[in-house]
MIDOSE-1310 file (N, C-alpha, C; in nm, 2 decimals, decimal comma, always signed):
residues 260
xxxx	+14,21/+14,56/+23,91/+14,16/+14,48/+23,97/+14,13/+14,29/+23,93; +14,07/+14,34/+23,85/+14,05/+14,21/+23,75/+14,15/+14,11/+23,71; +14,25/+14,14/+23,64/+14,37/+14,12/+23,61/+14,43/+14,08/+23,72; +14,47/+14,14/+23,85/+14,53/+14,07/+23,94/+14,47/+13,96/+24,00
xxxx	+14,32/+13,92/+24,00/+14,26/+13,85/+24,02/+14,29/+13,71/+23,94; +14,26/+13,75/+23,87/+14,33/+13,62/+23,73/+14,46/+13,57/+23,73; +14,53/+13,69/+23,80/+14,67/+13,66/+23,80/+14,69/+13,53/+23,88; +14,59/+13,61/+24,01/+14,64/+13,52/+24,16/+14,62/+13,38/+24,14
xxxx	+14,50/+13,37/+24,06/+14,42/+13,24/+24,03/+14,51/+13,20/+23,97; +14,56/+13,22/+23,86/+14,64/+13,13/+23,76/+14,78/+13,09/+23,87; +14,83/+13,17/+23,92/+14,93/+13,13/+24,03/+14,91/+13,02/+24,11; +14,83/+13,07/+24,15/+14,74/+12,91/+24,27/+14,73/+12,77/+24,13
xxxx	+14,69/+12,80/+24,05/+14,70/+12,66/+23,98/+14,79/+12,60/+23,91; +14,93/+12,71/+23,89/+15,02/+12,67/+23,80/+15,09/+12,53/+23,91; +15,16/+12,43/+23,80/+15,22/+12,33/+23,85/+15,34/+12,34/+23,91; +15,39/+12,48/+23,87/+15,54/+12,48/+23,84/+15,58/+12,60/+23,98
xxxx	+15,69/+12,59/+24,08/+15,74/+12,64/+24,16/+15,75/+12,82/+24,08; +15,76/+12,91/+24,18/+15,80/+13,07/+24,10/+15,96/+13,01/+24,07; +16,00/+13,15/+24,03/+16,15/+13,13/+23,94/+16,26/+13,23/+24,11; +16,28/+13,15/+24,19/+16,34/+13,23/+24,26/+16,48/+13,16/+24,30
xxxx	+16,54/+13,22/+24,38/+16,70/+13,26/+24,40/+16,69/+13,04/+24,45; +16,61/+13,07/+24,55/+16,60/+12,89/+24,59/+16,59/+12,79/+24,51; +16,47/+12,87/+24,36/+16,46/+12,76/+24,29/+16,55/+12,70/+24,20; +16,66/+12,81/+24,18/+16,82/+12,80/+24,14/+16,88/+12,70/+24,18
xxxx	+16,89/+12,72/+24,31/+17,02/+12,63/+24,43/+16,93/+12,52/+24,40; +16,83/+12,46/+24,40/+16,77/+12,36/+24,43/+16,80/+12,28/+24,27; +16,78/+12,32/+24,17/+16,79/+12,30/+24,07/+16,94/+12,27/+23,99; +17,03/+12,33/+24,04/+17,20/+12,31/+24,04/+17,19/+12,22/+24,13
xxxx	+17,18/+12,17/+24,24/+17,20/+12,06/+24,33/+17,18/+11,99/+24,31; +17,00/+11,96/+24,21/+16,95/+11,83/+24,19/+17,00/+11,78/+24,10; +17,08/+11,84/+24,02/+17,18/+11,80/+23,88/+17,31/+11,76/+23,90; +17,35/+11,79/+24,04/+17,45/+11,76/+24,10/+17,45/+11,59/+24,12
xxxx	+17,30/+11,60/+24,23/+17,26/+11,47/+24,26/+17,25/+11,36/+24,15; +17,22/+11,42/+24,06/+17,16/+11,34/+23,92/+17,28/+11,26/+23,90; +17,38/+11,35/+23,86/+17,50/+11,33/+23,83/+17,59/+11,21/+23,94; +17,59/+11,27/+24,02/+17,68/+11,18/+24,11/+17,63/+11,04/+24,18
xxxx	+17,49/+11,03/+24,18/+17,42/+10,95/+24,23/+17,42/+10,84/+24,13; +17,39/+10,86/+23,99/+17,36/+10,78/+23,89/+17,50/+10,70/+23,89; +17,61/+10,80/+23,89/+17,76/+10,72/+23,89/+17,76/+10,65/+24,04; +17,72/+10,65/+24,12/+17,75/+10,52/+24,21/+17,70/+10,48/+24,21
xxxx	+17,57/+10,43/+24,14/+17,51/+10,30/+24,14/+17,54/+10,21/+24,00; +17,58/+10,30/+23,92/+17,62/+10,19/+23,80/+17,78/+10,16/+23,80; +17,86/+10,22/+23,90/+18,00/+10,17/+23,95/+18,00/+10,14/+24,06; +17,98/+10,20/+24,16/+18,01/+10,14/+24,27/+17,99/+10,03/+24,34
xxxx	+17,76/+10,05/+24,29/+17,72/+9,95/+24,35/+17,70/+9,82/+24,23; +17,80/+9,87/+24,11/+17,80/+9,75/+24,02/+17,63/+9,73/+23,97; +17,55/+9,82/+23,92/+17,45/+9,76/+23,88/+17,46/+9,79/+23,70; +17,57/+9,84/+23,68/+17,58/+9,85/+23,55/+17,48/+9,97/+23,45
xxxx	+17,50/+10,01/+23,39/+17,42/+10,12/+23,30/+17,30/+10,11/+23,27; +17,32/+9,95/+23,24/+17,14/+9,92/+23,13/+17,03/+9,87/+23,29; +17,14/+9,84/+23,39/+17,04/+9,81/+23,53/+16,99/+9,96/+23,53; +17,08/+10,04/+23,60/+17,07/+10,17/+23,67/+16,95/+10,26/+23,57
xxxx	+16,98/+10,26/+23,44/+16,89/+10,30/+23,32/+16,75/+10,26/+23,33; +16,77/+10,12/+23,37/+16,62/+10,08/+23,39/+16,47/+10,10/+23,52; +16,65/+10,12/+23,62/+16,58/+10,15/+23,76/+16,51/+10,32/+23,75; +16,60/+10,41/+23,70/+16,58/+10,54/+23,71/+16,48/+10,51/+23,62
xxxx	+16,44/+10,46/+23,50/+16,33/+10,51/+23,42/+16,22/+10,48/+23,48; +16,22/+10,36/+23,56/+16,11/+10,36/+23,60/+16,04/+10,45/+23,72; +16,14/+10,45/+23,77/+16,16/+10,55/+23,86/+16,10/+10,71/+23,85; +16,15/+10,73/+23,74/+16,07/+10,86/+23,65/+15,95/+10,88/+23,61
xxxx	+15,90/+10,75/+23,56/+15,73/+10,72/+23,52/+15,65/+10,75/+23,65; +15,74/+10,66/+23,78/+15,65/+10,69/+23,87/+15,61/+10,80/+23,92; +15,73/+10,87/+23,95/+15,72/+11,02/+23,98/+15,63/+11,10/+23,88; +15,66/+11,14/+23,73/+15,60/+11,19/+23,66/+15,40/+11,14/+23,72
xxxx	+15,36/+11,04/+23,72/+15,25/+11,01/+23,75/+15,20/+11,07/+23,83; +15,30/+11,05/+23,96/+15,21/+11,15/+24,08/+15,22/+11,32/+24,07; +15,31/+11,36/+23,99/+15,33/+11,50/+23,94/+15,21/+11,52/+23,87; +15,20/+11,43/+23,74/+15,05/+11,50/+23,67/+14,90/+11,49/+23,75
xxxx	+14,93/+11,36/+23,85/+14,77/+11,33/+23,89/+14,77/+11,47/+23,98; +14,89/+11,51/+24,08/+14,87/+11,61/+24,19/+14,76/+11,75/+24,10; +14,69/+11,78/+24,21/+14,62/+11,93/+24,09/+14,69/+12,12/+24,11; +14,78/+12,05/+24,22/+14,84/+12,19/+24,24/+15,02/+12,14/+24,25
xxxx	+15,10/+12,21/+24,31/+15,22/+12,23/+24,26/+15,23/+12,16/+24,42; +15,34/+12,03/+24,43/+15,33/+12,03/+24,55/+15,50/+12,01/+24,56; +15,61/+12,04/+24,61/+15,75/+12,08/+24,60/+15,82/+11,98/+24,62; +15,77/+11,86/+24,71/+15,85/+11,75/+24,71/+15,86/+11,62/+24,58
xxxx	+15,74/+11,63/+24,56/+15,67/+11,54/+24,43/+15,78/+11,62/+24,29; +15,75/+11,71/+24,29/+15,80/+11,83/+24,15/+15,93/+11,81/+24,17; +16,03/+11,84/+24,26/+16,18/+11,83/+24,29/+16,24/+11,68/+24,25; +16,15/+11,59/+24,31/+16,19/+11,43/+24,31/+16,18/+11,41/+24,15
xxxx	+16,07/+11,45/+24,12/+16,06/+11,44/+23,92/+16,16/+11,50/+23,89; +16,22/+11,64/+23,90/+16,34/+11,71/+23,84/+16,47/+11,63/+23,86; +16,50/+11,58/+23,97/+16,62/+11,49/+24,00/+16,65/+11,40/+23,91; +16,52/+11,29/+23,91/+16,48/+11,20/+23,82/+16,49/+11,17/+23,62
xxxx	+16,41/+11,29/+23,63/+16,49/+11,32/+23,49/+16,58/+11,43/+23,44; +16,65/+11,45/+23,51/+16,83/+11,47/+23,52/+16,91/+11,34/+23,51; +16,85/+11,27/+23,59/+16,95/+11,15/+23,56/+16,94/+11,09/+23,44; +16,80/+11,06/+23,40/+16,72/+11,00/+23,24/+16,84/+11,07/+23,12
xxxx	+16,79/+11,22/+23,17/+16,82/+11,29/+23,05/+16,98/+11,28/+23,02; +17,04/+11,26/+23,16/+17,19/+11,24/+23,13/+17,25/+11,07/+23,09; +17,18/+10,99/+23,12/+17,17/+10,85/+23,07/+17,13/+10,84/+22,94; +17,06/+10,93/+22,86/+17,02/+10,93/+22,72/+17,15/+11,00/+22,66
xxxx	+17,23/+11,07/+22,67/+17,39/+11,14/+22,64/+17,45/+11,05/+22,64; +17,48/+10,96/+22,77/+17,59/+10,89/+22,78/+17,57/+10,78/+22,75; +17,42/+10,70/+22,73/+17,42/+10,59/+22,60/+17,48/+10,61/+22,43; +17,40/+10,74/+22,46/+17,45/+10,78/+22,27/+17,60/+10,78/+22,28
xxxx	+17,68/+10,83/+22,39/+17,83/+10,85/+22,35/+17,90/+10,73/+22,40; +17,87/+10,68/+22,49/+17,95/+10,57/+22,53/+17,92/+10,46/+22,49; +17,74/+10,42/+22,49/+17,75/+10,29/+22,41/+17,73/+10,26/+22,25; +17,71/+10,42/+22,22/+17,68/+10,39/+22,04/+17,78/+10,45/+21,99
xxxx	+17,86/+10,51/+22,05/+17,95/+10,58/+22,00/+17,92/+10,73/+21,90; +17,81/+10,78/+21,94/+17,82/+10,88/+21,86/+17,85/+11,03/+21,94; +17,92/+11,09/+21,84/+17,99/+11,21/+21,84/+17,91/+11,32/+21,94; +18,00/+11,36/+22,03/+17,94/+11,53/+22,16/+17,86/+11,58/+22,04
xxxx	+18,00/+11,63/+21,91/+17,94/+11,77/+21,83/+17,80/+11,69/+21,79; +17,79/+11,60/+21,74/+17,66/+11,55/+21,68/+17,53/+11,55/+21,78; +17,57/+11,49/+21,91/+17,46/+11,46/+21,98/+17,47/+11,61/+22,01; +17,53/+11,72/+22,06/+17,47/+11,80/+22,11/+17,40/+11,91/+22,01
xxxx	+17,45/+11,93/+21,88/+17,34/+11,93/+21,74/+17,20/+11,90/+21,75; +17,20/+11,77/+21,77/+17,08/+11,71/+21,75/+16,98/+11,73/+21,88; +17,01/+11,71/+21,98/+16,93/+11,74/+22,09/+16,86/+11,92/+22,06; +16,97/+12,01/+22,03/+16,93/+12,14/+22,05/+16,84/+12,15/+21,90
xxxx	+16,88/+12,12/+21,82/+16,73/+12,09/+21,75/+16,62/+12,03/+21,74; +16,56/+11,89/+21,86/+16,51/+11,86/+21,91/+16,42/+11,94/+21,96; +16,52/+12,00/+22,09/+16,44/+12,10/+22,17/+16,40/+12,23/+22,13; +16,44/+12,23/+22,00/+16,39/+12,40/+21,95/+16,24/+12,32/+21,89
xxxx	+16,27/+12,21/+21,86/+16,12/+12,14/+21,74/+16,05/+12,16/+21,89; +16,06/+12,08/+22,00/+15,93/+12,09/+22,09/+15,90/+12,25/+22,12; +16,02/+12,31/+22,14/+15,96/+12,45/+22,18/+15,91/+12,52/+22,06; +15,88/+12,49/+21,92/+15,83/+12,54/+21,82/+15,71/+12,47/+21,84
xxxx	+15,67/+12,36/+21,85/+15,54/+12,27/+21,85/+15,44/+12,32/+21,98; +15,55/+12,33/+22,05/+15,45/+12,38/+22,22/+15,35/+12,55/+22,18; +15,48/+12,63/+22,13/+15,44/+12,78/+22,08/+15,32/+12,75/+22,00; +15,32/+12,68/+21,91/+15,23/+12,68/+21,80/+15,04/+12,62/+21,89
xxxx	+15,06/+12,49/+22,00/+14,95/+12,47/+22,02/+14,93/+12,54/+22,11; +15,00/+12,62/+22,24/+14,95/+12,75/+22,30/+14,98/+12,87/+22,31; +15,05/+12,89/+22,22/+15,12/+13,04/+22,19/+15,14/+13,12/+22,29; +15,23/+13,03/+22,41/+15,29/+13,07/+22,46/+15,40/+12,95/+22,51
xxxx	+15,54/+13,00/+22,57/+15,62/+12,89/+22,63/+15,66/+12,92/+22,81; +15,61/+13,02/+22,81/+15,59/+13,09/+22,98/+15,57/+12,96/+23,08; +15,66/+12,99/+23,16/+15,60/+12,82/+23,27/+15,56/+12,90/+23,40; +15,50/+13,06/+23,37/+15,40/+13,09/+23,44/+15,26/+13,04/+23,46
xxxx	+15,23/+12,98/+23,34/+15,11/+12,94/+23,32/+15,10/+12,78/+23,26; +15,16/+12,69/+23,35/+15,16/+12,55/+23,31/+15,03/+12,50/+23,44; +14,91/+12,53/+23,35/+14,75/+12,49/+23,46/+14,73/+12,41/+23,35; +14,74/+12,32/+23,25/+14,69/+12,25/+23,18/+14,75/+12,13/+23,16
xxxx	+14,70/+11,99/+23,15/+14,76/+11,88/+23,14/+14,90/+11,88/+22,98; +14,82/+11,97/+22,91/+14,91/+11,96/+22,81/+15,00/+12,02/+22,82; +14,97/+12,18/+22,83/+15,13/+12,24/+22,90/+15,22/+12,18/+22,97; +15,17/+12,09/+23,06/+15,25/+12,02/+23,17/+15,33/+11,91/+23,12
xxxx	+15,24/+11,84/+23,00/+15,36/+11,74/+22,93/+15,46/+11,80/+22,86; +15,40/+11,93/+22,79/+15,50/+11,99/+22,73/+15,66/+12,08/+22,78; +15,59/+12,07/+22,90/+15,69/+12,14/+22,99/+15,79/+12,08/+23,01; +15,74/+11,90/+23,09/+15,84/+11,81/+23,13/+15,91/+11,71/+23,02
xxxx	+15,90/+11,74/+22,89/+15,92/+11,68/+22,77/+16,04/+11,79/+22,76; +16,03/+11,92/+22,74/+16,13/+12,00/+22,72/+16,22/+11,99/+22,82; +16,22/+11,99/+22,96/+16,28/+11,93/+23,07/+16,41/+11,83/+23,03; +16,30/+11,75/+23,03/+16,43/+11,60/+22,96/+16,53/+11,65/+22,86
xxxx	+16,48/+11,71/+22,77/+16,57/+11,74/+22,63/+16,70/+11,83/+22,66; +16,63/+11,93/+22,81/+16,73/+12,03/+22,83/+16,82/+11,96/+22,91; +16,78/+11,86/+22,96/+16,90/+11,80/+23,03/+16,98/+11,70/+22,96; +16,92/+11,65/+22,86/+16,99/+11,59/+22,76/+17,11/+11,65/+22,70
xxxx	+17,05/+11,78/+22,61/+17,15/+11,86/+22,57/+17,23/+11,96/+22,64; +17,18/+11,96/+22,80/+17,34/+12,05/+22,87/+17,40/+11,93/+22,92; +17,38/+11,78/+22,88/+17,49/+11,71/+22,93/+17,56/+11,69/+22,82; +17,51/+11,67/+22,70/+17,61/+11,68/+22,55/+17,71/+11,79/+22,55
xxxx	+17,65/+11,92/+22,59/+17,75/+12,04/+22,56/+17,82/+12,02/+22,65; +17,77/+12,00/+22,74/+17,86/+12,01/+22,91/+18,03/+11,92/+22,89; +17,99/+11,81/+22,85/+18,07/+11,70/+22,81/+18,14/+11,74/+22,68; +18,09/+11,77/+22,60/+18,15/+11,87/+22,49/+18,28/+11,95/+22,57
xxxx	+18,19/+12,03/+22,60/+18,31/+12,20/+22,65/+18,41/+12,10/+22,74; +18,38/+12,03/+22,85/+18,49/+11,97/+22,97/+18,58/+11,85/+22,93; +18,47/+11,79/+22,79/+18,59/+11,64/+22,75/+18,64/+11,63/+22,60; +18,54/+11,70/+22,53/+18,58/+11,71/+22,39/+18,67/+11,81/+22,35
xxxx	+18,70/+11,93/+22,42/+18,75/+12,03/+22,43/+18,87/+12,06/+22,49; +18,84/+11,95/+22,60/+18,98/+11,91/+22,71/+19,00/+12,07/+22,83; +18,88/+12,10/+22,86/+18,86/+12,20/+22,90/+18,86/+12,20/+23,09; +18,79/+12,05/+23,11/+18,81/+12,01/+23,28/+18,70/+12,07/+23,33
xxxx	+18,69/+12,00/+23,42/+18,54/+12,02/+23,51/+18,58/+12,16/+23,59; +18,70/+12,20/+23,63/+18,73/+12,32/+23,72/+18,71/+12,43/+23,64; +18,77/+12,46/+23,52/+18,71/+12,56/+23,42/+18,56/+12,58/+23,37; +18,52/+12,43/+23,38/+18,39/+12,43/+23,29/+18,28/+12,49/+23,43
xxxx	+18,31/+12,46/+23,60/+18,23/+12,53/+23,67/+18,24/+12,65/+23,64; +18,33/+12,74/+23,64/+18,35/+12,91/+23,64/+18,27/+12,93/+23,47; +18,31/+12,87/+23,39/+18,26/+12,92/+23,23/+18,07/+12,90/+23,25; +18,04/+12,79/+23,27/+17,90/+12,78/+23,29/+17,83/+12,89/+23,42
xxxx	+17,93/+12,88/+23,50/+17,88/+13,01/+23,63/+17,86/+13,14/+23,56; +17,97/+13,18/+23,47/+17,99/+13,30/+23,42/+17,88/+13,31/+23,29; +17,88/+13,22/+23,22/+17,75/+13,26/+23,10/+17,63/+13,23/+23,18; +17,57/+13,19/+23,32/+17,45/+13,19/+23,35/+17,46/+13,34/+23,44
xxxx	+17,55/+13,37/+23,48/+17,56/+13,51/+23,52/+17,58/+13,62/+23,42; +17,59/+13,62/+23,34/+17,57/+13,69/+23,18/+17,45/+13,70/+23,17; +17,37/+13,59/+23,16/+17,22/+13,56/+23,14/+17,14/+13,63/+23,22; +17,17/+13,60/+23,33/+17,14/+13,68/+23,47/+17,11/+13,83/+23,43
xxxx	+17,21/+13,87/+23,45/+17,21/+14,01/+23,42/+17,15/+14,09/+23,24; +17,14/+14,00/+23,13/+17,06/+14,02/+23,04/+16,94/+14,05/+23,10; +16,90/+13,96/+23,18/+16,74/+13,96/+23,18/+16,67/+14,06/+23,30; +16,79/+14,13/+23,38/+16,78/+14,24/+23,49/+16,79/+14,39/+23,35
xxxx	+16,88/+14,35/+23,26/+16,83/+14,47/+23,18/+16,69/+14,46/+23,09; +16,65/+14,40/+23,06/+16,53/+14,41/+23,03/+16,53/+14,23/+22,89; +16,58/+14,17/+22,91/+16,61/+14,08/+22,77/+16,48/+13,97/+22,80; +16,45/+13,91/+22,70/+16,30/+13,81/+22,72/+16,32/+13,74/+22,86
xxxx	+16,23/+13,70/+22,93/+16,21/+13,62/+23,04/+16,22/+13,52/+22,98; +16,14/+13,47/+22,95/+16,10/+13,32/+22,83/+16,24/+13,28/+22,81; +16,31/+13,32/+22,71/+16,43/+13,33/+22,65/+16,55/+13,28/+22,74; +16,53/+13,36/+22,83/+16,66/+13,41/+22,95/+16,65/+13,25/+23,00
xxxx	+16,51/+13,24/+23,07/+16,50/+13,10/+23,17/+16,51/+13,00/+23,11; +16,49/+12,97/+22,99/+16,55/+12,86/+22,91/+16,70/+12,84/+22,89; +16,76/+12,93/+22,87/+16,91/+12,94/+22,82/+16,97/+12,91/+22,99; +16,91/+12,94/+23,09/+16,99/+12,94/+23,20/+16,94/+12,78/+23,28
xxxx	+16,85/+12,73/+23,20/+16,77/+12,60/+23,26/+16,89/+12,51/+23,20; +16,93/+12,50/+23,09/+17,00/+12,41/+22,97/+17,11/+12,42/+23,04; +17,19/+12,58/+23,07/+17,31/+12,53/+23,18/+17,39/+12,56/+23,28; +17,24/+12,53/+23,35/+17,23/+12,44/+23,51/+17,30/+12,29/+23,50
xxxx	+17,23/+12,22/+23,39/+17,28/+12,11/+23,38/+17,47/+12,08/+23,42; +17,53/+12,15/+23,31/+17,67/+12,12/+23,28/+17,72/+12,17/+23,41; +17,67/+12,29/+23,46/+17,72/+12,34/+23,58/+17,73/+12,27/+23,67; +17,59/+12,22/+23,69/+17,60/+12,08/+23,83/+17,68/+12,00/+23,81
xxxx	+17,68/+11,90/+23,70/+17,78/+11,83/+23,69/+17,95/+11,85/+23,69; +17,96/+11,96/+23,61/+18,13/+12,00/+23,70/+18,15/+12,03/+23,81; +18,04/+12,08/+23,88/+18,02/+12,10/+24,01/+18,06/+11,95/+24,09; +17,94/+11,85/+24,07/+17,96/+11,78/+24,15/+18,10/+11,70/+24,09
xxxx	+18,18/+11,68/+24,01/+18,30/+11,63/+23,93/+18,40/+11,72/+24,05; +18,37/+11,81/+24,02/+18,51/+11,92/+24,13/+18,48/+11,86/+24,25; +18,38/+11,85/+24,27/+18,35/+11,79/+24,47/+18,40/+11,64/+24,49; +18,40/+11,57/+24,40/+18,37/+11,39/+24,40/+18,51/+11,37/+24,35
xxxx	+18,57/+11,46/+24,26/+18,69/+11,36/+24,24/+18,80/+11,38/+24,31; +18,87/+11,26/+24,31/+18,99/+11,25/+24,36/+19,10/+11,38/+24,37; +19,20/+11,39/+24,47/+19,26/+11,53/+24,46/+19,35/+11,55/+24,36; +19,41/+11,42/+24,33/+19,52/+11,39/+24,19/+19,43/+11,40/+24,09
xxxx	+19,29/+11,43/+24,04/+19,25/+11,50/+23,94/+19,19/+11,64/+23,92; +19,22/+11,66/+24,04/+19,18/+11,86/+24,05/+19,03/+11,86/+24,13; +19,04/+11,75/+24,17/+18,90/+11,72/+24,28/+18,88/+11,78/+24,39; +18,83/+11,77/+24,50/+18,82/+11,80/+24,62/+18,81/+11,66/+24,72
xxxx	+18,82/+11,51/+24,64/+18,79/+11,42/+24,69/+18,68/+11,38/+24,76; +18,58/+11,45/+24,81/+18,46/+11,39/+24,87/+18,39/+11,26/+24,84; +18,43/+11,26/+24,70/+18,37/+11,10/+24,67/+18,20/+11,11/+24,64; +18,14/+11,03/+24,56/+18,02/+11,01/+24,51/+17,94/+11,03/+24,60
xxxx	+17,95/+10,91/+24,72/+17,89/+10,95/+24,80/+17,85/+11,03/+24,88; +17,97/+11,10/+24,97/+17,98/+11,21/+25,04/+17,88/+11,33/+24,95; +17,94/+11,36/+24,87/+17,90/+11,44/+24,78/+17,75/+11,48/+24,78; +17,68/+11,34/+24,73/+17,55/+11,33/+24,70/+17,48/+11,32/+24,83
xxxx	+17,49/+11,29/+24,95/+17,42/+11,26/+25,10/+17,46/+11,47/+25,12; +17,57/+11,49/+25,13/+17,56/+11,65/+25,12/+17,44/+11,69/+25,08; +17,45/+11,75/+24,92/+17,35/+11,78/+24,83/+17,20/+11,73/+24,85; +17,19/+11,61/+24,89/+17,05/+11,59/+24,90/+17,00/+11,59/+25,04
xxxx	+17,08/+11,65/+25,18/+17,07/+11,73/+25,27/+16,99/+11,84/+25,24; +17,08/+11,92/+25,17/+17,07/+12,05/+25,15/+16,93/+12,13/+25,02; +16,92/+12,01/+24,98/+16,82/+11,99/+24,92/+16,68/+11,94/+24,98; +16,71/+11,86/+25,10/+16,59/+11,85/+25,15/+16,52/+11,94/+25,25
xxxx	+16,64/+12,00/+25,27/+16,65/+12,11/+25,37/+16,55/+12,20/+25,32; +16,60/+12,31/+25,16/+16,51/+12,39/+25,12/+16,38/+12,33/+25,08; +16,36/+12,17/+25,01/+16,23/+12,17/+25,04/+16,14/+12,15/+25,11; +16,19/+12,11/+25,23/+16,07/+12,10/+25,31/+16,06/+12,25/+25,38
xxxx	+16,14/+12,38/+25,39/+16,13/+12,51/+25,37/+16,02/+12,56/+25,32; +16,06/+12,53/+25,17/+15,91/+12,57/+25,07/+15,80/+12,47/+25,07; +15,77/+12,34/+25,15/+15,66/+12,34/+25,21/+15,62/+12,40/+25,32; +15,67/+12,43/+25,34/+15,62/+12,52/+25,50/+15,57/+12,62/+25,47
xxxx	+15,62/+12,69/+25,37/+15,57/+12,84/+25,33/+15,46/+12,80/+25,24; +15,46/+12,71/+25,14/+15,37/+12,67/+25,10/+15,23/+12,56/+25,13; +15,21/+12,57/+25,27/+15,13/+12,50/+25,32/+14,99/+12,56/+25,31; +14,95/+12,70/+25,26/+14,82/+12,74/+25,33/+14,76/+12,70/+25,20
xxxx	+14,63/+12,71/+25,19/+14,55/+12,67/+25,07/+14,58/+12,72/+24,94; +14,59/+12,63/+24,87/+14,60/+12,67/+24,72/+14,47/+12,67/+24,63; +14,40/+12,63/+24,68/+14,25/+12,65/+24,60/+14,19/+12,76/+24,58; +14,20/+12,79/+24,44/+14,17/+12,95/+24,43/+14,03/+12,98/+24,45
xxxx	+13,94/+12,87/+24,47/+13,82/+12,93/+24,57/+13,83/+13,01/+24,69; +13,94/+12,96/+24,75/+13,96/+12,97/+24,91/+14,04/+13,11/+24,91; +14,05/+13,15/+24,81/+14,21/+13,26/+24,81/+14,07/+13,39/+24,85; +14,21/+13,47/+24,93/+14,09/+13,60/+24,98/+14,10/+13,70/+24,85
């Protein structure tokens, strides 16, 4: 009974949403919106990569401040932050590849090592990498730094597969989707929950990007021809609907002292 009560209190204080099917749906769609939205601002609006990067970085800082100041999980703040982290993480990789000419092989390896280092420091300080206990400021900072690097790594690995290895975004959708399915099966067969979560989280980035390209690219390039604007609006509407659903579902009191 005491352990159940402690678990309930931790769940109420956790700043990260529970891992459900809806969580993964929003995560994939937010990644797609991050990809297509950034492309639209940089290319079609004509802001350029530097101006777009500066705007997105400023918006990310503002969203992170809102997230960190919140005393509980607020769906719209959390997912806004995820979308912006997706954009900035993607832009970091793109800046290295397109701006500085860094090889995708090198950037993928560097981001993988960097993410491993972040996890090592996080575990050394907190003795856990579980996202079910993001209840302190330090753990939340570790969490968001790790999230940023998962997007950077996912972008580099995804571009490596679809561009450098010439697999294309059509194959990319099936490849990364299949890898996530394998991880899901491994989880249900008893594989480590923390490891499978972070592996799936990394892979949703290239899956979402490949899906965005499949929907937005012209038919002559193998896409469905929806364009970046239409794709972004469709996914934003879907994300907004799901966040509204989650907000209504979590509208009850979250204060542990008010729990039954």
